[in-house]
LODO-315533 format. One record per residue: x, y, z of N, C-alpha, C in turn. Coordinates in steps of 0.02 Angstrom, whole numbers, plus 32768, in hexadecimal, padded with zeros to 4 digits. Each point is the difference from the previous one (the first is absolute). Layout:
// LODO-315533
(atom (X,Y,Z),(X,Y,Z),(X,Y,Z))
...
// end
This chain:
// LODO-315533
(atom (349F,147F,AEA7),(8016,8015,8044),(7FFD,804C,8004))
(atom (7FE1,8018,8035),(7FF7,8048,8008),(8036,801C,802F))
(atom (8021,8037,7FE9),(8034,8020,8029),(7FE1,803B,8025))
(atom (800A,8003,8040),(7FE5,8036,8028),(8039,802C,8016))
(atom (7FFC,8041,7FEF),(8034,8031,8013),(7FF0,801B,8045))
(atom (8030,7FFF,802A),(7FF5,8017,8045),(7FF9,804C,8000))
(atom (7FCD,801C,8023),(7FF5,8049,8001),(803C,8027,8019))
(atom (8022,7FE6,8034),(8039,8026,801B),(8039,8001,7FCF))
(atom (8008,7FC9,7FDA),(8035,7FFF,7FCF),(7FF3,8033,7FC9))
(atom (7FC0,8005,7FE8),(7FEF,8031,7FCD),(800D,8047,8019))
(atom (7FEA,800D,803E),(800B,8043,801C),(804A,8011,8006))
(atom (8027,7FD0,8011),(8048,800B,8007),(8020,800F,7FBE))
(atom (7FE9,7FDE,7FCB),(801B,800C,7FBD),(7FEE,8046,7FE8))
(atom (7FC1,8014,800D),(7FEC,8044,7FEC),(802A,8035,8023))
(atom (800D,7FF5,8041),(8027,8030,8026),(8047,8004,7FE6))
(atom (801D,7FC6,7FEE),(8044,7FFE,7FE6),(8004,8026,7FBE))
(atom (7FCF,7FF6,7FD4),(7FFF,8023,7FC0),(7FF8,804B,8009))
(atom (7FD6,8015,8030),(7FF6,8048,800C),(8040,8020,801A))
(atom (8023,7FDD,802D),(803F,801C,801B),(8034,8006,7FC8))
(atom (8003,7FCD,7FD4),(8030,8002,7FC9),(7FF2,803A,7FD1))
(atom (7FBF,800B,7FEF),(7FEE,8036,7FD4),(8011,8044,801E))
(atom (7FF2,8008,8041),(8010,803F,8022),(804B,800C,8001))
(atom (8027,7FCB,8008),(8049,8006,8001),(801A,8017,7FBC))
(atom (7FE5,7FE2,7FCA),(8016,8014,7FBD),(7FED,8048,7FF2))
(atom (7FC4,8014,8013),(7FEA,8045,7FF5),(802C,8030,8027))
(atom (8012,7FEE,803D),(802A,802B,8029),(8045,8009,7FE1))
(atom (801C,7FC9,7FE5),(8041,8005,7FDF),(7FFC,802D,7FC3))
(atom (7FCA,7FF8,7FD8),(7FF9,8029,7FC4),(7FFB,8049,8012))
(atom (7FDC,8010,8037),(7FF9,8046,8015),(8042,801D,8016))
(atom (8028,7FD7,8025),(8040,801A,8018),(8033,8008,7FC8))
(atom (7FFC,7FD3,7FCD),(8032,8000,7FCB),(7FF0,8031,7FC8))
(atom (7FC2,8018,7FFB),(7FEB,802D,7FCA),(8006,8048,8017))
(atom (802D,8028,7FE2),(8005,8046,8014),(7FBF,8025,7FF2))
(atom (7FEE,8030,802A),(7FC2,8026,7FF4),(8005,802B,7FC1))
(atom (7FC9,8006,7FDD),(7FFE,802B,7FC5),(7FFB,8049,8015))
(atom (8021,802B,7FD9),(7FFA,8048,800B),(7FDB,801E,7FC6))
(atom (7FD4,8030,8010),(7FD6,801F,7FCE),(801B,8046,7FEF))
(atom (7FFB,8011,7FC0),(8018,8041,7FE8),(7FCA,8020,7FD5))
(atom (8002,8042,7FFB),(7FCF,8024,7FD9),(801D,803D,7FDF))
(atom (7FD8,801F,7FD4),(8013,803F,7FE1),(7FEC,8038,8030))
(atom (8029,800B,8032),(7FEF,802F,8036),(8030,803B,7FFF))
(atom (7FED,8034,8026),(802A,803B,8006),(7FF2,8032,7FC9))
(atom (801F,803A,8006),(7FF8,8037,7FD0),(8046,8017,7FEB))
(atom (801B,7FE5,7FCA),(8043,8014,7FEA),(8003,804A,7FF1))
(atom (803B,801B,8006),(800B,8047,7FEF),(7FF1,800A,7FB6))
(atom (7FE7,803C,7FF0),(7FF2,800F,7FBA),(8043,8005,7FDA))
(atom (8004,7FE1,7FC6),(803F,8004,7FD9),(8013,8049,7FF2))
(atom (8040,800E,8003),(8017,8045,7FF6),(7FEF,801B,7FBB))
(atom (7FFE,7FD2,7FCE),(7FF2,8017,7FBC),(7FB6,8002,7FF0))
(atom (7FD6,7FEC,802F),(7FB8,7FFE,7FF2),(7FE5,8046,7FFA))
(atom (7FD5,800A,7FCF),(7FDF,8040,7FF8),(7FBB,7FF4,7FE2))
(atom (7FCE,8026,8016),(7FBD,7FF6,7FE5),(7FFE,800E,7FB5))
(atom (7FD8,7FD9,7FDD),(7FF6,800C,7FB9),(7FD1,803A,7FF5))
(atom (7FEA,8009,7FC2),(7FD7,8039,7FEF),(7FB5,7FF1,8005))
(atom (7FED,7FC2,800B),(7FBA,7FEE,8001),(7FE2,800C,8045))
(atom (7FCF,802E,8004),(7FE2,8011,8040),(7FBD,7FDF,800D))
(atom (7FEB,7FD1,7FD4),(7FC0,7FDF,800A),(8005,7FCA,8037))
(atom (7FC7,7FEB,8018),(8000,7FCA,8031),(8013,7FBF,7FDE))
(atom (8027,7FD7,8023),(8013,7FBE,7FE7),(7FDC,7FCB,8029))
(atom (7FEA,7FCB,7FDE),(7FE2,7FC7,8022),(8027,7FC2,7FE9))
(atom (8026,7FE3,802F),(8028,7FC5,7FF0),(7FD4,7FC2,8000))
(atom (8005,7FD8,7FCC),(7FDA,7FC2,7FFD),(801A,7FD1,8037))
(atom (7FD3,7FE2,8027),(8016,7FD3,8035),(801A,7FBD,7FE6))
(atom (7FF5,7FF2,7FC0),(801A,7FC2,7FE3),(8041,800F,7FDB))
(atom (8038,7FF7,8022),(8041,8008,7FE1),(8018,7FBA,7FEA))
(atom (800B,7FF8,7FBF),(8016,7FBE,7FE7),(8047,7FF1,8019))
(atom (8008,7FC4,801B),(8041,7FE9,8019),(8011,7FBE,7FDE))
(atom (8041,7FF1,7FF8),(8012,7FBD,7FE8),(7FE2,7FCB,802E))
(atom (7FEA,7FC9,7FE2),(7FDF,7FCC,8027),(802C,7FE5,8037))
(atom (8041,7FFF,7FF7),(802C,7FE4,8032),(8001,8029,8041))
(atom (7FE8,803F,7FFC),(7FFC,802A,803C),(7FBE,7FF8,8026))
(atom (7FD4,7FD7,7FE5),(7FBF,7FF5,8021),(8007,7FC9,8034))
(atom (8028,800E,8033),(800F,7FD0,8036),(8016,8026,803D))
(atom (8004,7FDE,8039),(8016,8023,803C),(804B,7FFA,800B))
(atom (8021,7FD2,7FDB),(8049,7FFA,8008),(8024,803B,7FE1))
(atom (8039,8012,801D),(802B,8034,7FE4),(8033,7FDE,7FD3))
(atom (8000,8012,7FC0),(802B,7FDE,7FCF),(803E,8029,7FEF))
(atom (8036,7FDB,7FF0),(803E,801E,7FE8),(8015,7FD9,7FC2))
(atom (8012,8024,7FCB),(8018,7FDE,7FC3),(8041,7FDD,800E))
(atom (8009,7FC6,7FE1),(803A,7FD6,800C),(8018,7FE3,7FBE))
(atom (803F,800E,7FEE),(801A,7FE7,7FC1),(7FE0,8023,7FC4))
(atom (7FFF,7FDF,7FC7),(7FE6,801F,7FC3),(7FB4,8000,7FFD))
(atom (7FE1,7FCE,8020),(7FB6,7FFC,7FFB),(7FE0,7FE4,803F))
(atom (8027,7FF8,8035),(7FE5,7FE1,803D),(7FE2,8033,8030))
(atom (7FD9,7FE7,802F),(7FE3,8029,8034),(8009,7FDB,8042))
(atom (8012,8026,8034),(8008,7FE3,8043),(7FD0,8023,8030))
(atom (7FE3,7FD9,802C),(7FD4,801C,8034),(802B,8013,803C))
(atom (7FF6,803E,8019),(8027,8015,803A),(7FE8,7FD7,803C))
(atom (8031,7FE0,8023),(7FEC,7FD4,8037),(7FDD,8025,8038))
(atom (7FC9,7FE4,8017),(7FDC,8018,803C),(7FEA,8049,7FFB))
(atom (7FF9,801C,7FC4),(7FE8,8045,7FF7),(7FC4,7FFF,7FD2))
(atom (7FCC,8024,8013),(7FC3,8001,7FD9),(7FE4,8047,7FFD))
(atom (7FDB,800F,7FC9),(7FDC,803F,7FFD),(7FC3,7FFC,802E))
(atom (7FF4,8036,8024),(7FC7,8001,802F),(7FBE,8005,7FDC))
(atom (7FFF,801B,7FC3),(7FC3,8004,7FD7),(8014,7FF9,7FB7))
(atom (7FD2,7FEA,7FD6),(8011,7FF7,7FBA),(8019,8042,7FE0))
(atom (8033,7FFB,7FD7),(801A,803C,7FDF),(7FCB,8020,7FD3))
(atom (7FD4,7FD9,7FE3),(7FCC,801C,7FD4),(7FD0,802D,8026))
(atom (7FFC,7FF8,8043),(7FD7,802C,8029),(8028,8039,801D))
(atom (803E,7FF2,8015),(8029,8034,8020),(8019,8033,7FCD))
(atom (8014,7FEB,7FC5),(801F,802E,7FD0),(7FD2,8039,7FEB))
(atom (7FC1,7FF4,7FED),(7FD5,8039,7FEC),(7FF7,8033,8038))
(atom (7FF7,7FE8,803D),(7FF6,802E,8038),(803E,802C,800C))
(atom (803A,7FE0,8000),(803E,8025,800E),(8011,802F,7FC7))
(atom (7FF6,7FE9,7FC2),(800F,802B,7FC6),(7FD3,803D,8000))
(atom (7FC0,7FF7,8011),(7FD2,8039,8003),(8017,8032,8036))
(atom (8016,7FE6,8039),(8019,802D,8035),(803C,8028,7FE9))
(atom (802F,7FE0,7FDD),(803C,8023,7FE8),(7FEF,8033,7FCA))
(atom (7FD3,7FEE,7FD3),(7FEB,8030,7FCD),(7FE1,803E,8020))
(atom (7FD8,7FF5,8034),(7FE0,8039,8021),(8035,802C,8022))
(atom (8030,7FE2,8021),(8035,8027,8020),(8027,802A,7FCD))
(atom (800C,7FE4,7FC6),(8027,8022,7FCD),(7FD8,8036,7FDB))
(atom (7FBD,7FF8,7FFC),(7FD7,802C,7FD7),(7FDE,8037,8028))
(atom (8005,8001,8041),(7FDC,8032,8027),(800A,8045,7FE1))
(atom (7FCA,8028,7FFB),(7FBC,7FF7,801B),(7FCF,7FDD,7FD2))
(atom (8018,7FE4,7FC8),(7FD2,7FDF,7FD1),(7FEB,7FBC,801C))
(atom (7FC0,7FEF,7FFA),(7FE7,7FC3,8021),(8013,7FC0,7FDA))
(atom (800A,7FCA,8028),(800A,7FBD,7FE6),(7FD4,7FD1,8029))
(atom (7FDA,7FD7,7FDE),(7FD4,7FD0,8023),(800E,7FBB,7FE5))
(atom (7FEB,7FCE,8027),(8008,7FBA,7FEC),(7FBB,7FE3,7FF2))
(atom (7FF4,7FED,7FC2),(7FC3,7FDD,7FEE),(7FC6,802C,7FEC))
(atom (7FEF,8031,802B),(7FC5,8029,7FF4),(8012,8049,7FFE))
(atom (7FE4,8023,7FD0),(800F,8048,7FF8),(7FE3,8027,803B))
(atom (8023,8034,8018),(7FE5,802A,8035),(7FC1,8024,7FE8))
(atom (7FD0,8006,802D),(7FBF,801E,7FEF),(8004,804C,8004))
(atom (8028,801D,7FD2),(8009,8049,8000),(7FE9,801F,7FBE))
(atom (7FEF,7FD6,7FCF),(7FEF,8019,7FBE),(803C,8016,7FD8))
(atom (803C,7FF6,801B),(803D,8015,7FDD),(8010,7FD0,7FC7))
(atom (801B,801A,7FCB),(8015,7FD5,7FC9),(8035,7FCE,8019))
(atom (7FF8,7FC0,7FED),(802E,7FCD,801A),(8013,7FCE,7FCA))
(atom (8039,7FE0,800B),(801B,7FCE,7FD2),(800B,7FBE,8024))
(atom (7FF9,7FCA,7FDC),(800F,7FBE,801A),(8047,7FED,7FEF))
(atom (8026,7FEA,8032),(8045,7FEA,7FF6),(8003,7FB4,8007))
(atom (8018,7FDE,7FCD),(8005,7FB7,8000),(804A,7FED,7FFD))
(atom (8015,7FD7,8030),(8047,7FEE,8006),(8008,7FB5,7FF8))
(atom (8035,7FEC,7FDF),(8012,7FB9,7FF8),(8049,7FF7,8014))
(atom (800D,7FCF,802B),(8044,7FEF,8015),(8017,7FC3,7FD9))
(atom (8038,8006,7FDC),(801A,7FC9,7FD8),(8036,7FD9,8025))
(atom (8022,8020,802F),(8034,7FDD,8027),(8007,8023,8043))
(atom (800A,7FD8,8034),(800C,801B,8043),(8026,7FCC,8027))
(atom (8041,7FFB,7FF2),(8029,7FCB,801C),(8045,801A,8013))
(atom (801C,7FE0,8032),(8044,8010,8016),(8030,7FCA,7FE8))
(atom (803E,8015,7FF2),(8035,7FD3,7FED),(803E,800F,8029))
(atom (8028,7FCD,800B),(803E,800A,8026),(802E,802E,7FD9))
(atom (801F,802D,8025),(8032,802D,7FE3),(8036,800B,8034))
(atom (803A,7FE1,7FF4),(8035,8003,8033),(7FE9,7FDD,803F))
(atom (8006,8023,8038),(7FE9,7FE3,8040),(7FB9,8014,8010))
(atom (7FE1,8027,7FD5),(7FBC,8017,800D),(7FCF,7FE9,7FCA))
(atom (7FCB,8027,7FF9),(7FCB,7FF2,7FCF),(7FF1,803F,7FD9))
(atom (7FE6,7FF8,7FC4),(7FE8,8038,7FD9),(7FBA,7FEF,7FE7))
(atom (7FD0,8028,8016),(7FBA,7FF6,7FED),(7FF0,8028,7FC2))
(atom (7FDF,7FE0,7FCF),(7FEC,8021,7FC2),(7FB4,8001,7FFC))
(atom (7FE4,803B,7FF3),(7FB9,8008,7FF5),(7FF6,801E,7FBA))
(atom (7FE0,7FDA,7FD4),(7FEF,8019,7FBD),(7FB5,8006,7FFB))
(atom (7FE8,8039,7FEB),(7FB8,800C,7FFE),(7FED,802C,7FC5))
(atom (7FC0,7FFB,7FEC),(7FE4,802B,7FCC),(7FBF,801E,801A))
(atom (7FEC,8038,7FE3),(7FC1,801E,8014),(7FDF,8022,7FC4))
(atom (7FBF,8009,8005),(7FD9,8022,7FCD),(7FC7,8025,8021))
(atom (7FDE,802A,7FDA),(7FCC,802B,801A),(7FBF,7FF6,7FDA))
(atom (7FC9,800E,8022),(7FBE,7FFF,7FE0),(7FD7,8038,801F))
(atom (7FD5,8021,7FD9),(7FD5,8034,801D),(7FCD,7FE0,802F))
(atom (7FF2,8020,8038),(7FCF,7FE7,8030),(7FC6,8031,8002))
(atom (8008,8037,8023),(7FD0,8037,7FFE),(8023,8038,7FD9))
(atom (7FF9,7FFC,7FBE),(8023,802F,7FD5),(7FDB,8006,7FBE))
(atom (800A,8036,7FDB),(7FE1,8008,7FBF),(8013,7FC6,7FD1))
(atom (7FD7,7FF5,7FCE),(8008,7FC6,7FD4),(8045,7FFE,7FDF))
(atom (8018,8038,7FE9),(8040,8002,7FDC),(8037,8020,802A))
(atom (7FFE,7FF4,8041),(8032,801F,802C),(8046,7FE8,7FF0))
(atom (8030,802C,8008),(8046,7FEE,7FF5),(801A,7FD8,803C))
(atom (8024,7FCB,7FF2),(801A,7FD4,8034),(804C,8005,8004))
(atom (801C,7FF7,803C),(8049,7FFA,8003),(8016,7FC4,7FD8))
(atom (803D,8000,7FE9),(801A,7FC9,7FD8),(8009,7FC1,802B))
(atom (7FF1,7FC7,7FE3),(800F,7FC1,8021),(804C,7FFB,8009))
(atom (8015,7FD9,8032),(8047,7FFC,800D),(8015,7FBE,801F))
(atom (8040,7FFA,800A),(801C,7FC6,8020),(8043,8012,801F))
(atom (8016,7FD9,8030),(803F,800F,8022),(801D,7FC2,801F))
(atom (803F,8005,8011),(8022,7FCC,8026),(8026,8021,8039))
(atom (7FF3,7FEC,803D),(8024,801C,803A),(8024,7FC7,8023))
(atom (803A,8010,801C),(8027,7FCE,8024),(8012,801C,8045))
(atom (7FFE,7FD4,8031),(8010,8013,8045),(802F,7FCB,801D))
(atom (803A,8016,8018),(802E,7FD2,8020),(7FF1,7FF9,804A))
(atom (8010,7FC6,801C),(7FF4,7FF5,8048),(802D,7FC8,8019))
(atom (8003,7FF9,8042),(8026,7FCA,801F),(7FDD,7FBD,7FF4))
(atom (8024,7FCB,8007),(7FE5,7FBD,7FF6),(7FDB,7FE9,803F))
(atom (7FCA,8023,8010),(7FD8,7FF2,803B),(7FB7,8009,7FEE))
(atom (7FD4,7FDA,8021),(7FB9,8002,7FEF),(7FE2,8045,800D))
(atom (8010,801F,8039),(7FE2,8041,800F),(801A,8035,7FD1))
(atom (803F,7FFC,7FEB),(801B,802F,7FD0),(7FDF,7FF7,7FBC))
(atom (7FF1,7FC3,7FED),(7FE0,7FF3,7FC0),(7FB8,801A,8000))
(atom (7FDD,7FF6,8038),(7FBC,801B,8004),(8001,804C,7FFC))
(atom (8030,8020,8020),(8007,8049,7FFC),(8010,8016,7FB9))
(atom (8029,7FD9,7FDD),(8010,8011,7FBA),(7FC1,7FFD,7FD5))
(atom (7FD5,7FD0,800C),(7FC0,7FFE,7FDB),(7FD8,803F,800D))
(atom (7FFF,8016,803F),(7FD9,803C,8011),(801D,803D,7FDD))
(atom (8042,8007,8001),(801F,803A,7FE0),(7FF8,7FFF,7FB4))
(atom (7FFE,7FC5,7FE3),(7FF6,7FFC,7FB8),(7FBC,801A,7FEB))
(atom (7FCE,7FF7,802B),(7FBD,801A,7FF1),(8001,804C,7FFE))
(atom (8023,801F,8030),(8006,8049,8000),(8023,8018,7FC1))
(atom (8034,7FDE,7FEB),(8024,8014,7FC3),(7FD3,7FFA,7FC3))
(atom (7FD7,7FCB,7FFE),(7FD1,7FF9,7FC8),(7FCE,8039,8000))
(atom (7FE5,8011,803B),(7FD1,8038,8004),(8020,8040,7FE8))
(atom (803F,800C,8012),(8022,803E,7FEB),(8007,8002,7FB4))
(atom (800F,7FC6,7FE1),(8008,7FFF,7FB7),(7FBC,800F,7FDE))
(atom (7FCA,7FE4,801B),(7FBE,800C,7FE2),(7FEE,804A,8006))
(atom (800B,801E,803B),(7FEF,8046,800A),(8028,802D,7FD4))
(atom (8041,7FF3,7FFB),(802B,802B,7FD8),(7FEE,7FFC,7FB6))
(atom (7FEB,7FC4,7FEA),(7FEF,7FF7,7FB9),(7FBD,801D,7FED))
(atom (7FD8,8015,8032),(7FBE,8019,7FF0),(8001,804A,7FED))
// end
């Protein structure tokens, strides 16, 4: 026996399913808060203790700054407990930290070292003696402290000759830990990340 489906019945079923899907999508849109994007923006004030080092050569910052794998994401993370991590609700980085950090660090180094040049990736075409600066970040996380947060940035750096004599003297490799306190808010935490980059730049410049 052959069953024949009525065309109007099929069309009605399709319409009913489409209306139901649209209704579910509309509810999801209304119930999901919009995401807010944050970045390493602005130009923090130069630290009062910052002072240029003795090295007057051009610096070229490597654009590949090593970051912990857990920071290779768009979510903003906060340490939780002894080993946990929590994603900040509805807050995201506007661009990957691995791309934003080298650019911002190079800008801060240049502000601190003026008039000595700082470039990102490629040495300036001036024929001036230059050094390669390689930076590695080992930690960049915030933890709850009282009613606020405390962001910790731990980093190391080293030098390599770029356009320099074969046995040129290099500044000593170094490392540092900087901490920045902030309110328990997403925008305050993003600003703390930005300020921590400036503090790292100041430590590198002073140690040179």
